[in-house]
PDB file of N, CA, C, O and CB in Angstrom:
ATOM      1  N   MET A   1      16.638 173.944 104.752  1.00  0.00           N
ATOM      2  CA  MET A   1      17.682 174.009 105.754  1.00  0.00           C
ATOM      3  C   MET A   1      18.977 174.464 105.083  1.00  0.00           C
ATOM      4  O   MET A   1      19.309 174.006 103.990  1.00  0.00           O
ATOM      5  CB  MET A   1      17.865 172.636 106.458  1.00  0.00           C
ATOM      6  N   LYS A   2      19.699 175.355 105.732  1.00  0.00           N
ATOM      7  CA  LYS A   2      20.944 175.882 105.185  1.00  0.00           C
ATOM      8  C   LYS A   2      22.129 175.038 105.626  1.00  0.00           C
ATOM      9  O   LYS A   2      22.071 174.336 106.636  1.00  0.00           O
ATOM     10  CB  LYS A   2      21.144 177.337 105.611  1.00  0.00           C
ATOM     11  N   VAL A   3      23.200 175.120 104.853  1.00  0.00           N
ATOM     12  CA  VAL A   3      24.409 174.362 105.167  1.00  0.00           C
ATOM     13  C   VAL A   3      24.920 174.710 106.561  1.00  0.00           C
ATOM     14  O   VAL A   3      25.374 173.830 107.293  1.00  0.00           O
ATOM     15  CB  VAL A   3      25.499 174.633 104.120  1.00  0.00           C
ATOM     16  N   GLU A   4      24.849 175.969 106.927  1.00  0.00           N
ATOM     17  CA  GLU A   4      25.310 176.383 108.253  1.00  0.00           C
ATOM     18  C   GLU A   4      24.503 175.715 109.361  1.00  0.00           C
ATOM     19  O   GLU A   4      25.059 175.350 110.397  1.00  0.00           O
ATOM     20  CB  GLU A   4      25.223 177.901 108.391  1.00  0.00           C
ATOM     21  N   GLU A   5      23.209 175.553 109.154  1.00  0.00           N
ATOM     22  CA  GLU A   5      22.353 174.896 110.144  1.00  0.00           C
ATOM     23  C   GLU A   5      22.703 173.415 110.251  1.00  0.00           C
ATOM     24  O   GLU A   5      22.729 172.851 111.345  1.00  0.00           O
ATOM     25  CB  GLU A   5      20.864 175.070 109.776  1.00  0.00           C
ATOM     26  N   ILE A   6      22.968 172.797 109.116  1.00  0.00           N
ATOM     27  CA  ILE A   6      23.357 171.390 109.117  1.00  0.00           C
ATOM     28  C   ILE A   6      24.691 171.225 109.821  1.00  0.00           C
ATOM     29  O   ILE A   6      24.855 170.319 110.638  1.00  0.00           O
ATOM     30  CB  ILE A   6      23.435 170.838 107.680  1.00  0.00           C
ATOM     31  N   ALA A   7      25.654 172.101 109.510  1.00  0.00           N
ATOM     32  CA  ALA A   7      26.975 172.026 110.140  1.00  0.00           C
ATOM     33  C   ALA A   7      26.862 172.168 111.655  1.00  0.00           C
ATOM     34  O   ALA A   7      27.526 171.447 112.398  1.00  0.00           O
ATOM     35  CB  ALA A   7      27.906 173.114 109.574  1.00  0.00           C
ATOM     36  N   GLU A   8      26.027 173.090 112.112  1.00  0.00           N
ATOM     37  CA  GLU A   8      25.844 173.280 113.550  1.00  0.00           C
ATOM     38  C   GLU A   8      25.237 172.032 114.187  1.00  0.00           C
ATOM     39  O   GLU A   8      25.657 171.614 115.266  1.00  0.00           O
ATOM     40  CB  GLU A   8      24.951 174.504 113.821  1.00  0.00           C
ATOM     41  N   ALA A   9      24.254 171.444 113.522  1.00  0.00           N
ATOM     42  CA  ALA A   9      23.618 170.237 114.049  1.00  0.00           C
ATOM     43  C   ALA A   9      24.619 169.085 114.124  1.00  0.00           C
ATOM     44  O   ALA A   9      24.615 168.322 115.091  1.00  0.00           O
ATOM     45  CB  ALA A   9      22.413 169.839 113.176  1.00  0.00           C
ATOM     46  N   VAL A  10      25.468 168.956 113.120  1.00  0.00           N
ATOM     47  CA  VAL A  10      26.460 167.878 113.098  1.00  0.00           C
ATOM     48  C   VAL A  10      27.439 168.036 114.258  1.00  0.00           C
ATOM     49  O   VAL A  10      27.819 167.043 114.878  1.00  0.00           O
ATOM     50  CB  VAL A  10      27.221 167.863 111.752  1.00  0.00           C
ATOM     51  N   THR A  11      27.850 169.257 114.560  1.00  0.00           N
ATOM     52  CA  THR A  11      28.796 169.464 115.661  1.00  0.00           C
ATOM     53  C   THR A  11      28.199 169.100 117.011  1.00  0.00           C
ATOM     54  O   THR A  11      28.940 168.890 117.972  1.00  0.00           O
ATOM     55  CB  THR A  11      29.259 170.905 115.684  1.00  0.00           C
ATOM     56  N   LYS A  12      26.890 169.022 117.105  1.00  0.00           N
ATOM     57  CA  LYS A  12      26.216 168.700 118.372  1.00  0.00           C
ATOM     58  C   LYS A  12      25.913 167.204 118.518  1.00  0.00           C
ATOM     59  O   LYS A  12      25.380 166.787 119.546  1.00  0.00           O
ATOM     60  CB  LYS A  12      24.921 169.492 118.483  1.00  0.00           C
ATOM     61  N   LEU A  13      26.240 166.401 117.519  1.00  0.00           N
ATOM     62  CA  LEU A  13      25.953 164.969 117.593  1.00  0.00           C
ATOM     63  C   LEU A  13      26.853 164.274 118.609  1.00  0.00           C
ATOM     64  O   LEU A  13      28.026 164.613 118.764  1.00  0.00           O
ATOM     65  CB  LEU A  13      26.122 164.323 116.219  1.00  0.00           C
ATOM     66  N   ALA A  14      26.277 163.302 119.288  1.00  0.00           N
ATOM     67  CA  ALA A  14      27.072 162.433 120.165  1.00  0.00           C
ATOM     68  C   ALA A  14      28.016 161.617 119.280  1.00  0.00           C
ATOM     69  O   ALA A  14      27.722 161.421 118.101  1.00  0.00           O
ATOM     70  CB  ALA A  14      26.149 161.489 121.041  1.00  0.00           C
ATOM     71  N   PRO A  15      29.129 161.142 119.812  1.00  0.00           N
ATOM     72  CA  PRO A  15      30.103 160.403 118.995  1.00  0.00           C
ATOM     73  C   PRO A  15      29.498 159.244 118.203  1.00  0.00           C
ATOM     74  O   PRO A  15      29.845 159.041 117.039  1.00  0.00           O
ATOM     75  CB  PRO A  15      31.195 159.872 119.878  1.00  0.00           C
ATOM     76  N   GLU A  16      28.600 158.487 118.825  1.00  0.00           N
ATOM     77  CA  GLU A  16      27.996 157.345 118.122  1.00  0.00           C
ATOM     78  C   GLU A  16      27.129 157.822 116.955  1.00  0.00           C
ATOM     79  O   GLU A  16      27.133 157.220 115.881  1.00  0.00           O
ATOM     80  CB  GLU A  16      27.149 156.495 119.098  1.00  0.00           C
ATOM     81  N   GLU A  17      26.395 158.900 117.177  1.00  0.00           N
ATOM     82  CA  GLU A  17      25.539 159.439 116.123  1.00  0.00           C
ATOM     83  C   GLU A  17      26.376 160.063 115.009  1.00  0.00           C
ATOM     84  O   GLU A  17      26.018 159.975 113.834  1.00  0.00           O
ATOM     85  CB  GLU A  17      24.566 160.477 116.701  1.00  0.00           C
ATOM     86  N   LEU A  18      27.479 160.687 115.377  1.00  0.00           N
ATOM     87  CA  LEU A  18      28.381 161.247 114.371  1.00  0.00           C
ATOM     88  C   LEU A  18      28.940 160.134 113.485  1.00  0.00           C
ATOM     89  O   LEU A  18      29.061 160.302 112.271  1.00  0.00           O
ATOM     90  CB  LEU A  18      29.533 162.028 115.046  1.00  0.00           C
ATOM     91  N   THR A  19      29.274 159.019 114.084  1.00  0.00           N
ATOM     92  CA  THR A  19      29.761 157.873 113.326  1.00  0.00           C
ATOM     93  C   THR A  19      28.690 157.370 112.364  1.00  0.00           C
ATOM     94  O   THR A  19      28.971 157.114 111.194  1.00  0.00           O
ATOM     95  CB  THR A  19      30.196 156.749 114.273  1.00  0.00           C
ATOM     96  N   ARG A  20      27.465 157.229 112.860  1.00  0.00           N
ATOM     97  CA  ARG A  20      26.363 156.785 111.994  1.00  0.00           C
ATOM     98  C   ARG A  20      26.136 157.764 110.851  1.00  0.00           C
ATOM     99  O   ARG A  20      25.945 157.363 109.702  1.00  0.00           O
ATOM    100  CB  ARG A  20      25.070 156.622 112.807  1.00  0.00           C
ATOM    101  N   PHE A  21      26.158 159.066 111.182  1.00  0.00           N
ATOM    102  CA  PHE A  21      25.965 160.078 110.153  1.00  0.00           C
ATOM    103  C   PHE A  21      27.087 160.010 109.128  1.00  0.00           C
ATOM    104  O   PHE A  21      26.821 160.061 107.927  1.00  0.00           O
ATOM    105  CB  PHE A  21      25.893 161.477 110.777  1.00  0.00           C
ATOM    106  N   ARG A  22      28.313 159.899 109.566  1.00  0.00           N
ATOM    107  CA  ARG A  22      29.461 159.845 108.658  1.00  0.00           C
ATOM    108  C   ARG A  22      29.340 158.660 107.690  1.00  0.00           C
ATOM    109  O   ARG A  22      29.574 158.804 106.490  1.00  0.00           O
ATOM    110  CB  ARG A  22      30.774 159.744 109.462  1.00  0.00           C
ATOM    111  N   ARG A  23      28.972 157.485 108.226  1.00  0.00           N
ATOM    112  CA  ARG A  23      28.803 156.305 107.366  1.00  0.00           C
ATOM    113  C   ARG A  23      27.701 156.538 106.344  1.00  0.00           C
ATOM    114  O   ARG A  23      27.860 156.250 105.158  1.00  0.00           O
ATOM    115  CB  ARG A  23      28.485 155.057 108.211  1.00  0.00           C
ATOM    116  N   TRP A  24      26.574 157.068 106.829  1.00  0.00           N
ATOM    117  CA  TRP A  24      25.461 157.320 105.917  1.00  0.00           C
ATOM    118  C   TRP A  24      25.855 158.316 104.841  1.00  0.00           C
ATOM    119  O   TRP A  24      25.588 158.086 103.661  1.00  0.00           O
ATOM    120  CB  TRP A  24      24.244 157.832 106.684  1.00  0.00           C
ATOM    121  N   PHE A  25      26.487 159.417 105.226  1.00  0.00           N
ATOM    122  CA  PHE A  25      26.810 160.451 104.250  1.00  0.00           C
ATOM    123  C   PHE A  25      27.842 159.961 103.242  1.00  0.00           C
ATOM    124  O   PHE A  25      27.753 160.290 102.059  1.00  0.00           O
ATOM    125  CB  PHE A  25      27.322 161.699 104.955  1.00  0.00           C
ATOM    126  N   THR A  26      28.805 159.189 103.688  1.00  0.00           N
ATOM    127  CA  THR A  26      29.798 158.641 102.765  1.00  0.00           C
ATOM    128  C   THR A  26      29.120 157.795 101.697  1.00  0.00           C
ATOM    129  O   THR A  26      29.423 157.915 100.510  1.00  0.00           O
ATOM    130  CB  THR A  26      30.845 157.805 103.523  1.00  0.00           C
ATOM    131  N   ALA A  27      28.207 156.946 102.125  1.00  0.00           N
ATOM    132  CA  ALA A  27      27.477 156.103 101.170  1.00  0.00           C
ATOM    133  C   ALA A  27      26.561 156.953 100.293  1.00  0.00           C
ATOM    134  O   ALA A  27      26.482 156.733  99.085  1.00  0.00           O
ATOM    135  CB  ALA A  27      26.653 155.028 101.914  1.00  0.00           C
ATOM    136  N   PHE A  28      25.885 157.899 100.880  1.00  0.00           N
ATOM    137  CA  PHE A  28      25.012 158.792 100.124  1.00  0.00           C
ATOM    138  C   PHE A  28      25.809 159.526  99.048  1.00  0.00           C
ATOM    139  O   PHE A  28      25.386 159.597  97.894  1.00  0.00           O
ATOM    140  CB  PHE A  28      24.322 159.800 101.064  1.00  0.00           C
ATOM    141  N   ASP A  29      26.947 160.064  99.428  1.00  0.00           N
ATOM    142  CA  ASP A  29      27.799 160.818  98.511  1.00  0.00           C
ATOM    143  C   ASP A  29      28.314 159.926  97.377  1.00  0.00           C
ATOM    144  O   ASP A  29      28.521 160.392  96.257  1.00  0.00           O
ATOM    145  CB  ASP A  29      28.979 161.441  99.272  1.00  0.00           C
ATOM    146  N   ALA A  30      28.513 158.662  97.674  1.00  0.00           N
ATOM    147  CA  ALA A  30      28.992 157.716  96.661  1.00  0.00           C
ATOM    148  C   ALA A  30      27.857 157.228  95.757  1.00  0.00           C
ATOM    149  O   ALA A  30      28.105 156.565  94.750  1.00  0.00           O
ATOM    150  CB  ALA A  30      29.668 156.520  97.336  1.00  0.00           C
ATOM    151  N   GLY A  31      26.617 157.555  96.115  1.00  0.00           N
ATOM    152  CA  GLY A  31      25.473 157.196  95.278  1.00  0.00           C
ATOM    153  C   GLY A  31      24.913 155.812  95.515  1.00  0.00           C
ATOM    154  O   GLY A  31      24.211 155.283  94.653  1.00  0.00           O
ATOM    155  N   HIS A  32      25.198 155.212  96.645  1.00  0.00           N
ATOM    156  CA  HIS A  32      24.662 153.886  96.936  1.00  0.00           C
ATOM    157  C   HIS A  32      23.189 153.976  97.321  1.00  0.00           C
ATOM    158  O   HIS A  32      22.771 154.892  98.030  1.00  0.00           O
ATOM    159  CB  HIS A  32      25.468 153.213  98.059  1.00  0.00           C
ATOM    160  N   ALA A  33      22.419 153.017  96.845  1.00  0.00           N
ATOM    161  CA  ALA A  33      20.993 152.995  97.148  1.00  0.00           C
ATOM    162  C   ALA A  33      20.744 152.605  98.601  1.00  0.00           C
ATOM    163  O   ALA A  33      19.936 153.236  99.282  1.00  0.00           O
ATOM    164  CB  ALA A  33      20.266 152.030  96.214  1.00  0.00           C
ATOM    165  N   ASN A  34      21.423 151.583  99.076  1.00  0.00           N
ATOM    166  CA  ASN A  34      21.253 151.118 100.449  1.00  0.00           C
ATOM    167  C   ASN A  34      22.483 151.573 101.230  1.00  0.00           C
ATOM    168  O   ASN A  34      23.441 150.818 101.398  1.00  0.00           O
ATOM    169  CB  ASN A  34      21.066 149.547 100.518  1.00  0.00           C
ATOM    170  N   HIS A  35      22.442 152.793 101.695  1.00  0.00           N
ATOM    171  CA  HIS A  35      23.609 153.498 102.200  1.00  0.00           C
ATOM    172  C   HIS A  35      24.400 152.759 103.274  1.00  0.00           C
ATOM    173  O   HIS A  35      25.583 152.484 103.070  1.00  0.00           O
ATOM    174  CB  HIS A  35      23.186 154.796 102.734  1.00  0.00           C
ATOM    175  N   ALA A  36      23.811 152.440 104.368  1.00  0.00           N
ATOM    176  CA  ALA A  36      24.562 151.904 105.500  1.00  0.00           C
ATOM    177  C   ALA A  36      25.123 150.511 105.234  1.00  0.00           C
ATOM    178  O   ALA A  36      26.227 150.202 105.682  1.00  0.00           O
ATOM    179  CB  ALA A  36      23.683 151.866 106.721  1.00  0.00           C
ATOM    180  N   GLU A  37      24.396 149.675 104.525  1.00  0.00           N
ATOM    181  CA  GLU A  37      24.814 148.289 104.347  1.00  0.00           C
ATOM    182  C   GLU A  37      25.904 148.112 103.298  1.00  0.00           C
ATOM    183  O   GLU A  37      26.522 147.049 103.239  1.00  0.00           O
ATOM    184  CB  GLU A  37      23.633 147.455 103.976  1.00  0.00           C
ATOM    185  N   GLN A  38      26.156 149.112 102.477  1.00  0.00           N
ATOM    186  CA  GLN A  38      27.138 148.941 101.417  1.00  0.00           C
ATOM    187  C   GLN A  38      28.526 149.442 101.781  1.00  0.00           C
ATOM    188  O   GLN A  38      29.432 149.397 100.949  1.00  0.00           O
ATOM    189  CB  GLN A  38      26.673 149.637 100.192  1.00  0.00           C
ATOM    190  N   LEU A  39      28.708 149.915 102.992  1.00  0.00           N
ATOM    191  CA  LEU A  39      30.038 150.342 103.423  1.00  0.00           C
ATOM    192  C   LEU A  39      30.831 149.129 103.883  1.00  0.00           C
ATOM    193  O   LEU A  39      30.275 148.203 104.474  1.00  0.00           O
ATOM    194  CB  LEU A  39      29.947 151.399 104.557  1.00  0.00           C
ATOM    195  N   ASP A  40      32.135 149.137 103.608  1.00  0.00           N
ATOM    196  CA  ASP A  40      32.923 148.000 104.078  1.00  0.00           C
ATOM    197  C   ASP A  40      33.326 148.197 105.536  1.00  0.00           C
ATOM    198  O   ASP A  40      33.200 149.296 106.076  1.00  0.00           O
ATOM    199  CB  ASP A  40      34.172 147.807 103.199  1.00  0.00           C
ATOM    200  N   SER A  41      33.808 147.137 106.166  1.00  0.00           N
ATOM    201  CA  SER A  41      34.099 147.187 107.596  1.00  0.00           C
ATOM    202  C   SER A  41      35.255 148.122 107.916  1.00  0.00           C
ATOM    203  O   SER A  41      35.296 148.682 109.012  1.00  0.00           O
ATOM    204  CB  SER A  41      34.411 145.800 108.110  1.00  0.00           C
ATOM    205  N   THR A  42      36.182 148.308 107.006  1.00  0.00           N
ATOM    206  CA  THR A  42      37.294 149.224 107.255  1.00  0.00           C
ATOM    207  C   THR A  42      36.789 150.653 107.404  1.00  0.00           C
ATOM    208  O   THR A  42      37.205 151.356 108.325  1.00  0.00           O
ATOM    209  CB  THR A  42      38.327 149.142 106.120  1.00  0.00           C
ATOM    210  N   ALA A  43      35.916 151.089 106.533  1.00  0.00           N
ATOM    211  CA  ALA A  43      35.367 152.440 106.624  1.00  0.00           C
ATOM    212  C   ALA A  43      34.572 152.611 107.908  1.00  0.00           C
ATOM    213  O   ALA A  43      34.613 153.670 108.534  1.00  0.00           O
ATOM    214  CB  ALA A  43      34.483 152.745 105.410  1.00  0.00           C
ATOM    215  N   THR A  44      33.851 151.574 108.296  1.00  0.00           N
ATOM    216  CA  THR A  44      33.078 151.624 109.534  1.00  0.00           C
ATOM    217  C   THR A  44      34.000 151.767 110.736  1.00  0.00           C
ATOM    218  O   THR A  44      33.747 152.580 111.625  1.00  0.00           O
ATOM    219  CB  THR A  44      32.209 150.368 109.678  1.00  0.00           C
ATOM    220  N   LYS A  45      35.062 150.980 110.762  1.00  0.00           N
ATOM    221  CA  LYS A  45      36.012 151.055 111.873  1.00  0.00           C
ATOM    222  C   LYS A  45      36.692 152.414 111.914  1.00  0.00           C
ATOM    223  O   LYS A  45      36.866 152.986 112.990  1.00  0.00           O
ATOM    224  CB  LYS A  45      37.061 149.943 111.760  1.00  0.00           C
ATOM    225  N   LEU A  46      37.075 152.933 110.770  1.00  0.00           N
ATOM    226  CA  LEU A  46      37.695 154.248 110.728  1.00  0.00           C
ATOM    227  C   LEU A  46      36.730 155.326 111.209  1.00  0.00           C
ATOM    228  O   LEU A  46      37.135 156.249 111.915  1.00  0.00           O
ATOM    229  CB  LEU A  46      38.175 154.562 109.315  1.00  0.00           C
ATOM    230  N   GLY A  47      35.472 155.216 110.835  1.00  0.00           N
ATOM    231  CA  GLY A  47      34.468 156.168 111.285  1.00  0.00           C
ATOM    232  C   GLY A  47      34.301 156.145 112.794  1.00  0.00           C
ATOM    233  O   GLY A  47      34.186 157.195 113.427  1.00  0.00           O
ATOM    234  N   ARG A  48      34.288 154.956 113.369  1.00  0.00           N
ATOM    235  CA  ARG A  48      34.173 154.837 114.821  1.00  0.00           C
ATOM    236  C   ARG A  48      35.395 155.430 115.511  1.00  0.00           C
ATOM    237  O   ARG A  48      35.278 156.156 116.498  1.00  0.00           O
ATOM    238  CB  ARG A  48      33.997 153.368 115.228  1.00  0.00           C
ATOM    239  N   PHE A  49      36.561 155.110 114.979  1.00  0.00           N
ATOM    240  CA  PHE A  49      37.796 155.649 115.540  1.00  0.00           C
ATOM    241  C   PHE A  49      37.797 157.172 115.489  1.00  0.00           C
ATOM    242  O   PHE A  49      38.137 157.834 116.470  1.00  0.00           O
ATOM    243  CB  PHE A  49      39.011 155.093 114.791  1.00  0.00           C
ATOM    244  N   ALA A  50      37.418 157.721 114.346  1.00  0.00           N
ATOM    245  CA  ALA A  50      37.380 159.176 114.201  1.00  0.00           C
ATOM    246  C   ALA A  50      36.359 159.798 115.149  1.00  0.00           C
ATOM    247  O   ALA A  50      36.625 160.847 115.735  1.00  0.00           O
ATOM    248  CB  ALA A  50      37.055 159.560 112.755  1.00  0.00           C
ATOM    249  N   GLY A  51      35.219 159.180 115.304  1.00  0.00           N
ATOM    250  CA  GLY A  51      34.203 159.686 116.220  1.00  0.00           C
ATOM    251  C   GLY A  51      34.712 159.740 117.649  1.00  0.00           C
ATOM    252  O   GLY A  51      34.491 160.720 118.360  1.00  0.00           O
ATOM    253  N   ARG A  52      35.398 158.673 118.068  1.00  0.00           N
ATOM    254  CA  ARG A  52      35.960 158.663 119.418  1.00  0.00           C
ATOM    255  C   ARG A  52      37.052 159.722 119.560  1.00  0.00           C
ATOM    256  O   ARG A  52      37.151 160.389 120.589  1.00  0.00           O
ATOM    257  CB  ARG A  52      36.523 157.273 119.754  1.00  0.00           C
ATOM    258  N   ALA A  53      37.869 159.867 118.518  1.00  0.00           N
ATOM    259  CA  ALA A  53      38.938 160.866 118.568  1.00  0.00           C
ATOM    260  C   ALA A  53      38.362 162.276 118.667  1.00  0.00           C
ATOM    261  O   ALA A  53      38.848 163.085 119.457  1.00  0.00           O
ATOM    262  CB  ALA A  53      39.840 160.750 117.328  1.00  0.00           C
ATOM    263  N   PHE A  54      37.337 162.578 117.881  1.00  0.00           N
ATOM    264  CA  PHE A  54      36.698 163.891 117.947  1.00  0.00           C
ATOM    265  C   PHE A  54      36.078 164.135 119.321  1.00  0.00           C
ATOM    266  O   PHE A  54      36.175 165.236 119.863  1.00  0.00           O
ATOM    267  CB  PHE A  54      35.629 164.018 116.857  1.00  0.00           C
ATOM    268  N   ALA A  55      35.445 163.115 119.878  1.00  0.00           N
ATOM    269  CA  ALA A  55      34.826 163.253 121.196  1.00  0.00           C
ATOM    270  C   ALA A  55      35.887 163.533 122.253  1.00  0.00           C
ATOM    271  O   ALA A  55      35.694 164.386 123.119  1.00  0.00           O
ATOM    272  CB  ALA A  55      34.032 161.983 121.560  1.00  0.00           C
ATOM    273  N   GLU A  56      36.999 162.824 122.184  1.00  0.00           N
ATOM    274  CA  GLU A  56      38.088 163.051 123.136  1.00  0.00           C
ATOM    275  C   GLU A  56      38.672 164.449 122.982  1.00  0.00           C
ATOM    276  O   GLU A  56      38.979 165.111 123.973  1.00  0.00           O
ATOM    277  CB  GLU A  56      39.186 162.003 122.950  1.00  0.00           C
ATOM    278  N   LEU A  57      38.823 164.891 121.751  1.00  0.00           N
ATOM    279  CA  LEU A  57      39.341 166.239 121.504  1.00  0.00           C
ATOM    280  C   LEU A  57      38.396 167.291 122.072  1.00  0.00           C
ATOM    281  O   LEU A  57      38.836 168.245 122.714  1.00  0.00           O
ATOM    282  CB  LEU A  57      39.550 166.470 119.998  1.00  0.00           C
ATOM    283  N   ARG A  58      37.090 167.116 121.832  1.00  0.00           N
ATOM    284  CA  ARG A  58      36.106 168.045 122.388  1.00  0.00           C
ATOM    285  C   ARG A  58      36.154 168.059 123.906  1.00  0.00           C
ATOM    286  O   ARG A  58      36.090 169.120 124.528  1.00  0.00           O
ATOM    287  CB  ARG A  58      34.704 167.679 121.918  1.00  0.00           C
ATOM    288  N   LYS A  59      36.268 166.866 124.507  1.00  0.00           N
ATOM    289  CA  LYS A  59      36.316 166.767 125.963  1.00  0.00           C
ATOM    290  C   LYS A  59      37.547 167.492 126.492  1.00  0.00           C
ATOM    291  O   LYS A  59      37.448 168.267 127.444  1.00  0.00           O
ATOM    292  CB  LYS A  59      36.323 165.288 126.413  1.00  0.00           C
ATOM    293  N   ARG A  60      38.696 167.251 125.891  1.00  0.00           N
ATOM    294  CA  ARG A  60      39.930 167.897 126.344  1.00  0.00           C
ATOM    295  C   ARG A  60      39.861 169.400 126.176  1.00  0.00           C
ATOM    296  O   ARG A  60      40.333 170.149 127.032  1.00  0.00           O
ATOM    297  CB  ARG A  60      41.129 167.348 125.585  1.00  0.00           C
ATOM    298  N   THR A  61      39.271 169.846 125.071  1.00  0.00           N
ATOM    299  CA  THR A  61      39.145 171.286 124.832  1.00  0.00           C
ATOM    300  C   THR A  61      38.225 171.905 125.876  1.00  0.00           C
ATOM    301  O   THR A  61      38.522 172.974 126.410  1.00  0.00           O
ATOM    302  CB  THR A  61      38.609 171.564 123.404  1.00  0.00           C
ATOM    303  N   LYS A  62      37.116 171.245 126.169  1.00  0.00           N
ATOM    304  CA  LYS A  62      36.157 171.743 127.156  1.00  0.00           C
ATOM    305  C   LYS A  62      36.774 171.769 128.536  1.00  0.00           C
ATOM    306  O   LYS A  62      36.620 172.746 129.268  1.00  0.00           O
ATOM    307  CB  LYS A  62      34.892 170.886 127.164  1.00  0.00           C
ATOM    308  N   ASP A  63      37.484 170.686 128.905  1.00  0.00           N
ATOM    309  CA  ASP A  63      38.124 170.607 130.228  1.00  0.00           C
ATOM    310  C   ASP A  63      39.208 171.666 130.377  1.00  0.00           C
ATOM    311  O   ASP A  63      39.389 172.207 131.468  1.00  0.00           O
ATOM    312  CB  ASP A  63      38.725 169.210 130.455  1.00  0.00           C
ATOM    313  N   GLY A  64      39.922 171.968 129.318  1.00  0.00           N
ATOM    314  CA  GLY A  64      40.979 172.963 129.365  1.00  0.00           C
ATOM    315  C   GLY A  64      40.476 174.379 129.485  1.00  0.00           C
ATOM    316  O   GLY A  64      41.207 175.257 129.942  1.00  0.00           O
ATOM    317  N   GLN A  65      39.226 174.626 129.080  1.00  0.00           N
ATOM    318  CA  GLN A  65      38.665 175.971 129.119  1.00  0.00           C
ATOM    319  C   GLN A  65      37.995 176.267 130.457  1.00  0.00           C
ATOM    320  O   GLN A  65      37.686 177.424 130.741  1.00  0.00           O
ATOM    321  CB  GLN A  65      37.666 176.153 127.990  1.00  0.00           C
ATOM    322  N   SER A  66      37.767 175.264 131.270  1.00  0.00           N
ATOM    323  CA  SER A  66      37.056 175.455 132.552  1.00  0.00           C
ATOM    324  C   SER A  66      37.884 176.197 133.559  1.00  0.00           C
ATOM    325  O   SER A  66      37.429 176.434 134.678  1.00  0.00           O
ATOM    326  CB  SER A  66      36.648 174.126 133.136  1.00  0.00           C
TER     327      SER A  66
END
């Protein structure tokens, strides 16, 4: 799989899935063996907030183009 294909797939994730992916990738990138469970609650909350913000931005952009 190419980076471009991965990037396209990530842009199509629902906000909740994007949050899960972000948490997993952050832990993966940091080299943790048990990726999801080793993140602290602050990073999790920030990921959720960012996911909601991205979803709202996408919604506003889509609504503005109609």
